[in-house]
Chimera marker file (.cmm) of the C-alpha trace (Angstrom):
<marker_set name="trace">
<marker id="1" x="214.725" y="163.973" z="77.469" r="1" g="1" b="0" radius="0.5"/>
<marker id="2" x="216.705" y="164.734" z="80.497" r="1" g="1" b="0" radius="0.5"/>
<marker id="3" x="215.489" y="163.673" z="83.901" r="1" g="1" b="0" radius="0.5"/>
<marker id="4" x="215.149" y="166.408" z="86.735" r="1" g="1" b="0" radius="0.5"/>
<marker id="5" x="217.960" y="167.233" z="88.912" r="1" g="1" b="0" radius="0.5"/>
<marker id="6" x="217.484" y="166.543" z="92.597" r="1" g="1" b="0" radius="0.5"/>
<marker id="7" x="218.532" y="169.510" z="95.069" r="1" g="1" b="0" radius="0.5"/>
<marker id="8" x="221.886" y="167.675" z="95.914" r="1" g="1" b="0" radius="0.5"/>
<marker id="9" x="222.672" y="166.792" z="92.048" r="1" g="1" b="0" radius="0.5"/>
<marker id="10" x="224.618" y="169.330" z="90.402" r="1" g="1" b="0" radius="0.5"/>
<marker id="11" x="224.658" y="168.275" z="86.469" r="1" g="1" b="0" radius="0.5"/>
<marker id="12" x="225.107" y="171.147" z="83.969" r="1" g="1" b="0" radius="0.5"/>
<marker id="13" x="225.895" y="171.123" z="80.174" r="1" g="1" b="0" radius="0.5"/>
<marker id="14" x="229.537" y="172.224" z="79.613" r="1" g="1" b="0" radius="0.5"/>
<marker id="15" x="231.138" y="174.092" z="76.816" r="1" g="1" b="0" radius="0.5"/>
<marker id="16" x="234.661" y="175.118" z="75.967" r="1" g="1" b="0" radius="0.5"/>
<marker id="17" x="234.674" y="178.235" z="73.498" r="1" g="1" b="0" radius="0.5"/>
<marker id="18" x="238.051" y="179.209" z="71.529" r="1" g="1" b="0" radius="0.5"/>
<marker id="19" x="238.058" y="182.025" z="69.263" r="1" g="1" b="0" radius="0.5"/>
<marker id="20" x="239.732" y="180.917" z="66.204" r="1" g="1" b="0" radius="0.5"/>
<marker id="21" x="241.416" y="182.195" z="63.092" r="1" g="1" b="0" radius="0.5"/>
<marker id="22" x="240.669" y="178.591" z="61.456" r="1" g="1" b="0" radius="0.5"/>
<marker id="23" x="239.724" y="175.106" z="62.895" r="1" g="1" b="0" radius="0.5"/>
<marker id="24" x="239.190" y="171.932" z="61.486" r="1" g="1" b="0" radius="0.5"/>
<marker id="25" x="237.692" y="168.540" z="62.459" r="1" g="1" b="0" radius="0.5"/>
<marker id="26" x="239.456" y="165.054" z="60.973" r="1" g="1" b="0" radius="0.5"/>
<marker id="27" x="237.790" y="161.199" z="61.156" r="1" g="1" b="0" radius="0.5"/>
<marker id="28" x="240.225" y="158.808" z="60.050" r="1" g="1" b="0" radius="0.5"/>
<marker id="29" x="241.987" y="161.269" z="57.834" r="1" g="1" b="0" radius="0.5"/>
<marker id="30" x="238.836" y="162.328" z="56.086" r="1" g="1" b="0" radius="0.5"/>
<marker id="31" x="237.982" y="166.280" z="56.660" r="1" g="1" b="0" radius="0.5"/>
<marker id="32" x="234.443" y="166.055" z="58.229" r="1" g="1" b="0" radius="0.5"/>
<marker id="33" x="234.234" y="170.101" z="59.091" r="1" g="1" b="0" radius="0.5"/>
<marker id="34" x="236.267" y="173.156" z="58.888" r="1" g="1" b="0" radius="0.5"/>
<marker id="35" x="235.845" y="176.961" z="59.394" r="1" g="1" b="0" radius="0.5"/>
<marker id="36" x="237.805" y="180.036" z="59.138" r="1" g="1" b="0" radius="0.5"/>
<marker id="37" x="237.390" y="183.027" z="61.682" r="1" g="1" b="0" radius="0.5"/>
<marker id="38" x="234.971" y="182.274" z="64.461" r="1" g="1" b="0" radius="0.5"/>
<marker id="39" x="234.770" y="179.599" z="67.376" r="1" g="1" b="0" radius="0.5"/>
<marker id="40" x="235.027" y="176.231" z="68.292" r="1" g="1" b="0" radius="0.5"/>
<marker id="41" x="232.753" y="174.863" z="70.659" r="1" g="1" b="0" radius="0.5"/>
<marker id="42" x="233.772" y="171.653" z="72.532" r="1" g="1" b="0" radius="0.5"/>
<marker id="43" x="230.350" y="170.388" z="74.112" r="1" g="1" b="0" radius="0.5"/>
<marker id="44" x="229.924" y="168.004" z="77.040" r="1" g="1" b="0" radius="0.5"/>
<marker id="45" x="226.440" y="166.650" z="78.180" r="1" g="1" b="0" radius="0.5"/>
<marker id="46" x="225.937" y="165.558" z="81.671" r="1" g="1" b="0" radius="0.5"/>
<marker id="47" x="223.438" y="162.935" z="82.936" r="1" g="1" b="0" radius="0.5"/>
<marker id="48" x="220.868" y="165.590" z="84.242" r="1" g="1" b="0" radius="0.5"/>
<marker id="49" x="221.020" y="167.515" z="80.954" r="1" g="1" b="0" radius="0.5"/>
<marker id="50" x="217.697" y="168.716" z="78.974" r="1" g="1" b="0" radius="0.5"/>
<marker id="51" x="216.994" y="170.578" z="76.129" r="1" g="1" b="0" radius="0.5"/>
<marker id="52" x="216.510" y="173.881" z="78.425" r="1" g="1" b="0" radius="0.5"/>
<marker id="53" x="220.173" y="173.448" z="78.949" r="1" g="1" b="0" radius="0.5"/>
<marker id="54" x="221.006" y="173.498" z="74.992" r="1" g="1" b="0" radius="0.5"/>
<marker id="55" x="219.029" y="176.454" z="74.210" r="1" g="1" b="0" radius="0.5"/>
<marker id="56" x="220.597" y="178.378" z="77.196" r="1" g="1" b="0" radius="0.5"/>
<marker id="57" x="224.165" y="177.436" z="75.839" r="1" g="1" b="0" radius="0.5"/>
<marker id="58" x="223.308" y="178.083" z="72.145" r="1" g="1" b="0" radius="0.5"/>
<marker id="59" x="221.888" y="181.468" z="72.910" r="1" g="1" b="0" radius="0.5"/>
<marker id="60" x="224.666" y="182.537" z="74.973" r="1" g="1" b="0" radius="0.5"/>
<marker id="61" x="227.538" y="181.265" z="72.753" r="1" g="1" b="0" radius="0.5"/>
<marker id="62" x="226.482" y="182.993" z="69.505" r="1" g="1" b="0" radius="0.5"/>
<marker id="63" x="225.638" y="186.198" z="71.415" r="1" g="1" b="0" radius="0.5"/>
<marker id="64" x="228.668" y="186.312" z="73.503" r="1" g="1" b="0" radius="0.5"/>
<marker id="65" x="230.727" y="189.617" z="72.607" r="1" g="1" b="0" radius="0.5"/>
<marker id="66" x="234.320" y="188.086" z="72.139" r="1" g="1" b="0" radius="0.5"/>
<marker id="67" x="235.189" y="189.762" z="68.761" r="1" g="1" b="0" radius="0.5"/>
<marker id="68" x="236.975" y="193.014" z="68.316" r="1" g="1" b="0" radius="0.5"/>
<marker id="69" x="235.485" y="196.103" z="67.326" r="1" g="1" b="0" radius="0.5"/>
<marker id="70" x="237.101" y="198.809" z="65.031" r="1" g="1" b="0" radius="0.5"/>
<marker id="71" x="238.218" y="200.158" z="68.684" r="1" g="1" b="0" radius="0.5"/>
<marker id="72" x="239.990" y="196.778" z="69.648" r="1" g="1" b="0" radius="0.5"/>
<marker id="73" x="237.176" y="196.078" z="72.301" r="1" g="1" b="0" radius="0.5"/>
<marker id="74" x="235.635" y="192.711" z="72.809" r="1" g="1" b="0" radius="0.5"/>
<marker id="75" x="232.059" y="193.971" z="71.420" r="1" g="1" b="0" radius="0.5"/>
<marker id="76" x="231.110" y="191.699" z="68.492" r="1" g="1" b="0" radius="0.5"/>
<marker id="77" x="229.338" y="188.334" z="68.666" r="1" g="1" b="0" radius="0.5"/>
<marker id="78" x="229.188" y="185.630" z="66.097" r="1" g="1" b="0" radius="0.5"/>
<marker id="79" x="226.120" y="187.053" z="65.207" r="1" g="1" b="0" radius="0.5"/>
<marker id="80" x="227.570" y="190.497" z="64.561" r="1" g="1" b="0" radius="0.5"/>
<marker id="81" x="230.744" y="189.811" z="62.609" r="1" g="1" b="0" radius="0.5"/>
<marker id="82" x="229.249" y="186.764" z="60.596" r="1" g="1" b="0" radius="0.5"/>
<marker id="83" x="231.888" y="184.366" z="62.106" r="1" g="1" b="0" radius="0.5"/>
<marker id="84" x="231.572" y="180.673" z="61.798" r="1" g="1" b="0" radius="0.5"/>
<marker id="85" x="231.153" y="177.694" z="64.497" r="1" g="1" b="0" radius="0.5"/>
<marker id="86" x="232.577" y="174.375" z="64.712" r="1" g="1" b="0" radius="0.5"/>
<marker id="87" x="230.969" y="172.340" z="67.428" r="1" g="1" b="0" radius="0.5"/>
<marker id="88" x="232.748" y="169.156" z="68.610" r="1" g="1" b="0" radius="0.5"/>
<marker id="89" x="231.238" y="166.561" z="70.899" r="1" g="1" b="0" radius="0.5"/>
<marker id="90" x="233.485" y="165.955" z="73.938" r="1" g="1" b="0" radius="0.5"/>
<marker id="91" x="232.208" y="163.833" z="76.776" r="1" g="1" b="0" radius="0.5"/>
<marker id="92" x="235.754" y="163.997" z="78.391" r="1" g="1" b="0" radius="0.5"/>
<marker id="93" x="234.659" y="167.598" z="79.903" r="1" g="1" b="0" radius="0.5"/>
<marker id="94" x="233.013" y="165.434" z="82.415" r="1" g="1" b="0" radius="0.5"/>
<marker id="95" x="236.043" y="163.512" z="83.334" r="1" g="1" b="0" radius="0.5"/>
<marker id="96" x="236.194" y="163.842" z="86.960" r="1" g="1" b="0" radius="0.5"/>
<marker id="97" x="239.926" y="163.604" z="88.021" r="1" g="1" b="0" radius="0.5"/>
<marker id="98" x="239.636" y="164.425" z="91.844" r="1" g="1" b="0" radius="0.5"/>
<marker id="99" x="240.447" y="160.781" z="93.113" r="1" g="1" b="0" radius="0.5"/>
<marker id="100" x="243.014" y="158.602" z="91.552" r="1" g="1" b="0" radius="0.5"/>
<marker id="101" x="244.735" y="159.134" z="88.283" r="1" g="1" b="0" radius="0.5"/>
<marker id="102" x="242.177" y="157.911" z="85.974" r="1" g="1" b="0" radius="0.5"/>
<marker id="103" x="239.224" y="160.277" z="84.865" r="1" g="1" b="0" radius="0.5"/>
<marker id="104" x="235.798" y="159.012" z="85.917" r="1" g="1" b="0" radius="0.5"/>
<marker id="105" x="233.281" y="159.691" z="83.254" r="1" g="1" b="0" radius="0.5"/>
<marker id="106" x="230.046" y="158.623" z="85.448" r="1" g="1" b="0" radius="0.5"/>
<marker id="107" x="228.426" y="162.037" z="85.234" r="1" g="1" b="0" radius="0.5"/>
<marker id="108" x="228.738" y="162.227" z="81.577" r="1" g="1" b="0" radius="0.5"/>
<marker id="109" x="225.219" y="161.655" z="79.789" r="1" g="1" b="0" radius="0.5"/>
<marker id="110" x="224.705" y="158.158" z="78.284" r="1" g="1" b="0" radius="0.5"/>
<marker id="111" x="225.384" y="158.238" z="74.613" r="1" g="1" b="0" radius="0.5"/>
<marker id="112" x="221.676" y="158.405" z="73.470" r="1" g="1" b="0" radius="0.5"/>
<marker id="113" x="220.686" y="161.371" z="75.535" r="1" g="1" b="0" radius="0.5"/>
<marker id="114" x="224.301" y="163.053" z="74.613" r="1" g="1" b="0" radius="0.5"/>
<marker id="115" x="224.105" y="162.480" z="71.138" r="1" g="1" b="0" radius="0.5"/>
<marker id="116" x="220.202" y="164.035" z="71.152" r="1" g="1" b="0" radius="0.5"/>
<marker id="117" x="221.279" y="166.917" z="73.025" r="1" g="1" b="0" radius="0.5"/>
<marker id="118" x="224.456" y="167.572" z="70.797" r="1" g="1" b="0" radius="0.5"/>
<marker id="119" x="222.316" y="167.506" z="67.886" r="1" g="1" b="0" radius="0.5"/>
<marker id="120" x="219.785" y="169.815" z="69.067" r="1" g="1" b="0" radius="0.5"/>
<marker id="121" x="222.274" y="172.473" z="70.113" r="1" g="1" b="0" radius="0.5"/>
<marker id="122" x="223.708" y="171.987" z="66.303" r="1" g="1" b="0" radius="0.5"/>
<marker id="123" x="220.373" y="172.533" z="65.155" r="1" g="1" b="0" radius="0.5"/>
<marker id="124" x="219.595" y="175.471" z="67.485" r="1" g="1" b="0" radius="0.5"/>
<marker id="125" x="222.820" y="177.349" z="66.713" r="1" g="1" b="0" radius="0.5"/>
<marker id="126" x="222.093" y="176.611" z="62.937" r="1" g="1" b="0" radius="0.5"/>
<marker id="127" x="218.885" y="178.440" z="63.412" r="1" g="1" b="0" radius="0.5"/>
<marker id="128" x="220.656" y="181.681" z="64.103" r="1" g="1" b="0" radius="0.5"/>
<marker id="129" x="221.861" y="181.855" z="60.525" r="1" g="1" b="0" radius="0.5"/>
<marker id="130" x="225.724" y="181.034" z="61.257" r="1" g="1" b="0" radius="0.5"/>
<marker id="131" x="227.780" y="178.717" z="59.240" r="1" g="1" b="0" radius="0.5"/>
<marker id="132" x="227.689" y="175.798" z="61.072" r="1" g="1" b="0" radius="0.5"/>
<marker id="133" x="230.249" y="172.514" z="61.024" r="1" g="1" b="0" radius="0.5"/>
<marker id="134" x="230.278" y="169.769" z="63.343" r="1" g="1" b="0" radius="0.5"/>
<marker id="135" x="232.460" y="167.053" z="64.540" r="1" g="1" b="0" radius="0.5"/>
<marker id="136" x="231.297" y="163.381" z="64.330" r="1" g="1" b="0" radius="0.5"/>
<marker id="137" x="229.591" y="161.925" z="67.494" r="1" g="1" b="0" radius="0.5"/>
<marker id="138" x="231.099" y="158.918" z="69.052" r="1" g="1" b="0" radius="0.5"/>
<marker id="139" x="234.307" y="158.865" z="66.953" r="1" g="1" b="0" radius="0.5"/>
<marker id="140" x="237.871" y="159.520" z="67.496" r="1" g="1" b="0" radius="0.5"/>
<marker id="141" x="238.561" y="163.023" z="66.078" r="1" g="1" b="0" radius="0.5"/>
<marker id="142" x="241.649" y="165.019" z="65.184" r="1" g="1" b="0" radius="0.5"/>
<marker id="143" x="240.850" y="168.805" z="65.626" r="1" g="1" b="0" radius="0.5"/>
<marker id="144" x="243.184" y="171.364" z="64.485" r="1" g="1" b="0" radius="0.5"/>
<marker id="145" x="242.854" y="174.940" z="65.924" r="1" g="1" b="0" radius="0.5"/>
<marker id="146" x="244.585" y="178.256" z="65.067" r="1" g="1" b="0" radius="0.5"/>
<marker id="147" x="243.566" y="180.083" z="68.171" r="1" g="1" b="0" radius="0.5"/>
<marker id="148" x="243.016" y="183.671" z="67.904" r="1" g="1" b="0" radius="0.5"/>
<marker id="149" x="244.002" y="185.746" z="70.959" r="1" g="1" b="0" radius="0.5"/>
<marker id="150" x="243.924" y="183.472" z="72.463" r="1" g="1" b="0" radius="0.5"/>
<marker id="151" x="240.320" y="183.557" z="73.724" r="1" g="1" b="0" radius="0.5"/>
<marker id="152" x="239.072" y="180.558" z="75.675" r="1" g="1" b="0" radius="0.5"/>
<marker id="153" x="236.118" y="180.325" z="77.668" r="1" g="1" b="0" radius="0.5"/>
<marker id="154" x="234.251" y="178.042" z="79.813" r="1" g="1" b="0" radius="0.5"/>
<marker id="155" x="230.452" y="177.912" z="80.161" r="1" g="1" b="0" radius="0.5"/>
<marker id="156" x="227.963" y="175.727" z="81.918" r="1" g="1" b="0" radius="0.5"/>
<marker id="157" x="224.208" y="175.875" z="81.593" r="1" g="1" b="0" radius="0.5"/>
<marker id="158" x="223.947" y="175.864" z="85.306" r="1" g="1" b="0" radius="0.5"/>
<marker id="159" x="224.395" y="179.720" z="85.134" r="1" g="1" b="0" radius="0.5"/>
<marker id="160" x="220.992" y="180.077" z="83.607" r="1" g="1" b="0" radius="0.5"/>
<marker id="161" x="219.599" y="179.549" z="86.962" r="1" g="1" b="0" radius="0.5"/>
<marker id="162" x="221.704" y="182.236" z="88.723" r="1" g="1" b="0" radius="0.5"/>
<marker id="163" x="221.083" y="184.945" z="85.955" r="1" g="1" b="0" radius="0.5"/>
<link id1="1" id2="2" r="1" g="1" b="0" radius="0.2"/>
<link id1="2" id2="3" r="1" g="1" b="0" radius="0.2"/>
<link id1="3" id2="4" r="1" g="1" b="0" radius="0.2"/>
<link id1="4" id2="5" r="1" g="1" b="0" radius="0.2"/>
<link id1="5" id2="6" r="1" g="1" b="0" radius="0.2"/>
<link id1="6" id2="7" r="1" g="1" b="0" radius="0.2"/>
<link id1="7" id2="8" r="1" g="1" b="0" radius="0.2"/>
<link id1="8" id2="9" r="1" g="1" b="0" radius="0.2"/>
<link id1="9" id2="10" r="1" g="1" b="0" radius="0.2"/>
<link id1="10" id2="11" r="1" g="1" b="0" radius="0.2"/>
<link id1="11" id2="12" r="1" g="1" b="0" radius="0.2"/>
<link id1="12" id2="13" r="1" g="1" b="0" radius="0.2"/>
<link id1="13" id2="14" r="1" g="1" b="0" radius="0.2"/>
<link id1="14" id2="15" r="1" g="1" b="0" radius="0.2"/>
<link id1="15" id2="16" r="1" g="1" b="0" radius="0.2"/>
<link id1="16" id2="17" r="1" g="1" b="0" radius="0.2"/>
<link id1="17" id2="18" r="1" g="1" b="0" radius="0.2"/>
<link id1="18" id2="19" r="1" g="1" b="0" radius="0.2"/>
<link id1="19" id2="20" r="1" g="1" b="0" radius="0.2"/>
<link id1="20" id2="21" r="1" g="1" b="0" radius="0.2"/>
<link id1="21" id2="22" r="1" g="1" b="0" radius="0.2"/>
<link id1="22" id2="23" r="1" g="1" b="0" radius="0.2"/>
<link id1="23" id2="24" r="1" g="1" b="0" radius="0.2"/>
<link id1="24" id2="25" r="1" g="1" b="0" radius="0.2"/>
<link id1="25" id2="26" r="1" g="1" b="0" radius="0.2"/>
<link id1="26" id2="27" r="1" g="1" b="0" radius="0.2"/>
<link id1="27" id2="28" r="1" g="1" b="0" radius="0.2"/>
<link id1="28" id2="29" r="1" g="1" b="0" radius="0.2"/>
<link id1="29" id2="30" r="1" g="1" b="0" radius="0.2"/>
<link id1="30" id2="31" r="1" g="1" b="0" radius="0.2"/>
<link id1="31" id2="32" r="1" g="1" b="0" radius="0.2"/>
<link id1="32" id2="33" r="1" g="1" b="0" radius="0.2"/>
<link id1="33" id2="34" r="1" g="1" b="0" radius="0.2"/>
<link id1="34" id2="35" r="1" g="1" b="0" radius="0.2"/>
<link id1="35" id2="36" r="1" g="1" b="0" radius="0.2"/>
<link id1="36" id2="37" r="1" g="1" b="0" radius="0.2"/>
<link id1="37" id2="38" r="1" g="1" b="0" radius="0.2"/>
<link id1="38" id2="39" r="1" g="1" b="0" radius="0.2"/>
<link id1="39" id2="40" r="1" g="1" b="0" radius="0.2"/>
<link id1="40" id2="41" r="1" g="1" b="0" radius="0.2"/>
<link id1="41" id2="42" r="1" g="1" b="0" radius="0.2"/>
<link id1="42" id2="43" r="1" g="1" b="0" radius="0.2"/>
<link id1="43" id2="44" r="1" g="1" b="0" radius="0.2"/>
<link id1="44" id2="45" r="1" g="1" b="0" radius="0.2"/>
<link id1="45" id2="46" r="1" g="1" b="0" radius="0.2"/>
<link id1="46" id2="47" r="1" g="1" b="0" radius="0.2"/>
<link id1="47" id2="48" r="1" g="1" b="0" radius="0.2"/>
<link id1="48" id2="49" r="1" g="1" b="0" radius="0.2"/>
<link id1="49" id2="50" r="1" g="1" b="0" radius="0.2"/>
<link id1="50" id2="51" r="1" g="1" b="0" radius="0.2"/>
<link id1="51" id2="52" r="1" g="1" b="0" radius="0.2"/>
<link id1="52" id2="53" r="1" g="1" b="0" radius="0.2"/>
<link id1="53" id2="54" r="1" g="1" b="0" radius="0.2"/>
<link id1="54" id2="55" r="1" g="1" b="0" radius="0.2"/>
<link id1="55" id2="56" r="1" g="1" b="0" radius="0.2"/>
<link id1="56" id2="57" r="1" g="1" b="0" radius="0.2"/>
<link id1="57" id2="58" r="1" g="1" b="0" radius="0.2"/>
<link id1="58" id2="59" r="1" g="1" b="0" radius="0.2"/>
<link id1="59" id2="60" r="1" g="1" b="0" radius="0.2"/>
<link id1="60" id2="61" r="1" g="1" b="0" radius="0.2"/>
<link id1="61" id2="62" r="1" g="1" b="0" radius="0.2"/>
<link id1="62" id2="63" r="1" g="1" b="0" radius="0.2"/>
<link id1="63" id2="64" r="1" g="1" b="0" radius="0.2"/>
<link id1="64" id2="65" r="1" g="1" b="0" radius="0.2"/>
<link id1="65" id2="66" r="1" g="1" b="0" radius="0.2"/>
<link id1="66" id2="67" r="1" g="1" b="0" radius="0.2"/>
<link id1="67" id2="68" r="1" g="1" b="0" radius="0.2"/>
<link id1="68" id2="69" r="1" g="1" b="0" radius="0.2"/>
<link id1="69" id2="70" r="1" g="1" b="0" radius="0.2"/>
<link id1="70" id2="71" r="1" g="1" b="0" radius="0.2"/>
<link id1="71" id2="72" r="1" g="1" b="0" radius="0.2"/>
<link id1="72" id2="73" r="1" g="1" b="0" radius="0.2"/>
<link id1="73" id2="74" r="1" g="1" b="0" radius="0.2"/>
<link id1="74" id2="75" r="1" g="1" b="0" radius="0.2"/>
<link id1="75" id2="76" r="1" g="1" b="0" radius="0.2"/>
<link id1="76" id2="77" r="1" g="1" b="0" radius="0.2"/>
<link id1="77" id2="78" r="1" g="1" b="0" radius="0.2"/>
<link id1="78" id2="79" r="1" g="1" b="0" radius="0.2"/>
<link id1="79" id2="80" r="1" g="1" b="0" radius="0.2"/>
<link id1="80" id2="81" r="1" g="1" b="0" radius="0.2"/>
<link id1="81" id2="82" r="1" g="1" b="0" radius="0.2"/>
<link id1="82" id2="83" r="1" g="1" b="0" radius="0.2"/>
<link id1="83" id2="84" r="1" g="1" b="0" radius="0.2"/>
<link id1="84" id2="85" r="1" g="1" b="0" radius="0.2"/>
<link id1="85" id2="86" r="1" g="1" b="0" radius="0.2"/>
<link id1="86" id2="87" r="1" g="1" b="0" radius="0.2"/>
<link id1="87" id2="88" r="1" g="1" b="0" radius="0.2"/>
<link id1="88" id2="89" r="1" g="1" b="0" radius="0.2"/>
<link id1="89" id2="90" r="1" g="1" b="0" radius="0.2"/>
<link id1="90" id2="91" r="1" g="1" b="0" radius="0.2"/>
<link id1="91" id2="92" r="1" g="1" b="0" radius="0.2"/>
<link id1="92" id2="93" r="1" g="1" b="0" radius="0.2"/>
<link id1="93" id2="94" r="1" g="1" b="0" radius="0.2"/>
<link id1="94" id2="95" r="1" g="1" b="0" radius="0.2"/>
<link id1="95" id2="96" r="1" g="1" b="0" radius="0.2"/>
<link id1="96" id2="97" r="1" g="1" b="0" radius="0.2"/>
<link id1="97" id2="98" r="1" g="1" b="0" radius="0.2"/>
<link id1="98" id2="99" r="1" g="1" b="0" radius="0.2"/>
<link id1="99" id2="100" r="1" g="1" b="0" radius="0.2"/>
<link id1="100" id2="101" r="1" g="1" b="0" radius="0.2"/>
<link id1="101" id2="102" r="1" g="1" b="0" radius="0.2"/>
<link id1="102" id2="103" r="1" g="1" b="0" radius="0.2"/>
<link id1="103" id2="104" r="1" g="1" b="0" radius="0.2"/>
<link id1="104" id2="105" r="1" g="1" b="0" radius="0.2"/>
<link id1="105" id2="106" r="1" g="1" b="0" radius="0.2"/>
<link id1="106" id2="107" r="1" g="1" b="0" radius="0.2"/>
<link id1="107" id2="108" r="1" g="1" b="0" radius="0.2"/>
<link id1="108" id2="109" r="1" g="1" b="0" radius="0.2"/>
<link id1="109" id2="110" r="1" g="1" b="0" radius="0.2"/>
<link id1="110" id2="111" r="1" g="1" b="0" radius="0.2"/>
<link id1="111" id2="112" r="1" g="1" b="0" radius="0.2"/>
<link id1="112" id2="113" r="1" g="1" b="0" radius="0.2"/>
<link id1="113" id2="114" r="1" g="1" b="0" radius="0.2"/>
<link id1="114" id2="115" r="1" g="1" b="0" radius="0.2"/>
<link id1="115" id2="116" r="1" g="1" b="0" radius="0.2"/>
<link id1="116" id2="117" r="1" g="1" b="0" radius="0.2"/>
<link id1="117" id2="118" r="1" g="1" b="0" radius="0.2"/>
<link id1="118" id2="119" r="1" g="1" b="0" radius="0.2"/>
<link id1="119" id2="120" r="1" g="1" b="0" radius="0.2"/>
<link id1="120" id2="121" r="1" g="1" b="0" radius="0.2"/>
<link id1="121" id2="122" r="1" g="1" b="0" radius="0.2"/>
<link id1="122" id2="123" r="1" g="1" b="0" radius="0.2"/>
<link id1="123" id2="124" r="1" g="1" b="0" radius="0.2"/>
<link id1="124" id2="125" r="1" g="1" b="0" radius="0.2"/>
<link id1="125" id2="126" r="1" g="1" b="0" radius="0.2"/>
<link id1="126" id2="127" r="1" g="1" b="0" radius="0.2"/>
<link id1="127" id2="128" r="1" g="1" b="0" radius="0.2"/>
<link id1="128" id2="129" r="1" g="1" b="0" radius="0.2"/>
<link id1="129" id2="130" r="1" g="1" b="0" radius="0.2"/>
<link id1="130" id2="131" r="1" g="1" b="0" radius="0.2"/>
<link id1="131" id2="132" r="1" g="1" b="0" radius="0.2"/>
<link id1="132" id2="133" r="1" g="1" b="0" radius="0.2"/>
<link id1="133" id2="134" r="1" g="1" b="0" radius="0.2"/>
<link id1="134" id2="135" r="1" g="1" b="0" radius="0.2"/>
<link id1="135" id2="136" r="1" g="1" b="0" radius="0.2"/>
<link id1="136" id2="137" r="1" g="1" b="0" radius="0.2"/>
<link id1="137" id2="138" r="1" g="1" b="0" radius="0.2"/>
<link id1="138" id2="139" r="1" g="1" b="0" radius="0.2"/>
<link id1="139" id2="140" r="1" g="1" b="0" radius="0.2"/>
<link id1="140" id2="141" r="1" g="1" b="0" radius="0.2"/>
<link id1="141" id2="142" r="1" g="1" b="0" radius="0.2"/>
<link id1="142" id2="143" r="1" g="1" b="0" radius="0.2"/>
<link id1="143" id2="144" r="1" g="1" b="0" radius="0.2"/>
<link id1="144" id2="145" r="1" g="1" b="0" radius="0.2"/>
<link id1="145" id2="146" r="1" g="1" b="0" radius="0.2"/>
<link id1="146" id2="147" r="1" g="1" b="0" radius="0.2"/>
<link id1="147" id2="148" r="1" g="1" b="0" radius="0.2"/>
<link id1="148" id2="149" r="1" g="1" b="0" radius="0.2"/>
<link id1="149" id2="150" r="1" g="1" b="0" radius="0.2"/>
<link id1="150" id2="151" r="1" g="1" b="0" radius="0.2"/>
<link id1="151" id2="152" r="1" g="1" b="0" radius="0.2"/>
<link id1="152" id2="153" r="1" g="1" b="0" radius="0.2"/>
<link id1="153" id2="154" r="1" g="1" b="0" radius="0.2"/>
<link id1="154" id2="155" r="1" g="1" b="0" radius="0.2"/>
<link id1="155" id2="156" r="1" g="1" b="0" radius="0.2"/>
<link id1="156" id2="157" r="1" g="1" b="0" radius="0.2"/>
<link id1="157" id2="158" r="1" g="1" b="0" radius="0.2"/>
<link id1="158" id2="159" r="1" g="1" b="0" radius="0.2"/>
<link id1="159" id2="160" r="1" g="1" b="0" radius="0.2"/>
<link id1="160" id2="161" r="1" g="1" b="0" radius="0.2"/>
<link id1="161" id2="162" r="1" g="1" b="0" radius="0.2"/>
<link id1="162" id2="163" r="1" g="1" b="0" radius="0.2"/>
</marker_set>
C-alpha cells in the first residue's frame, strides 16, 4: 500500500468531520447516499498514507465524543448514540495554497492508492456496526449538509505518532 515516510516528509491522512442533523450526496442528480443524525466525513488521502492511517482515523472518528448527553455535554460518540456516517472522498483536502493562487495537489495520493485506502476506511467504519453511506470516488458530487451545532473538527493521522 503506502510507501514508507522519510524523516523530512510529512504526509498524513486528513479528515474533516461535521456533526449533522442530515446530509446527502448526489452524483449527476442521482442520490447515492443520505443520512439523518450523525457525521459527514470528508476524507483526503496523501501520497505516504497506509492502512494504518485509515485504521487510526476510523477508530478515532467512530469513538469521538461529539454528541450531547442528557446534561448537554459532548460525551457520546457515534457508537453510543447509533448515529449514521456519510463518508465523502475529497482529494482537495490536499490542496496546497501557500504559493500562487491555484491549489497544487502534488501531495494527494495517486488515484489507485487513494481509492484503495478510501474503500478500506469505509470498510473499517462499517465493521463498527454503524449505518455507513458513501460518496462516489472520482465523481463530481453535490453534498447537502445540515450542520448540528455547528461542530466541525479536523483530524490527521499524524496524531497517532504523538499519542
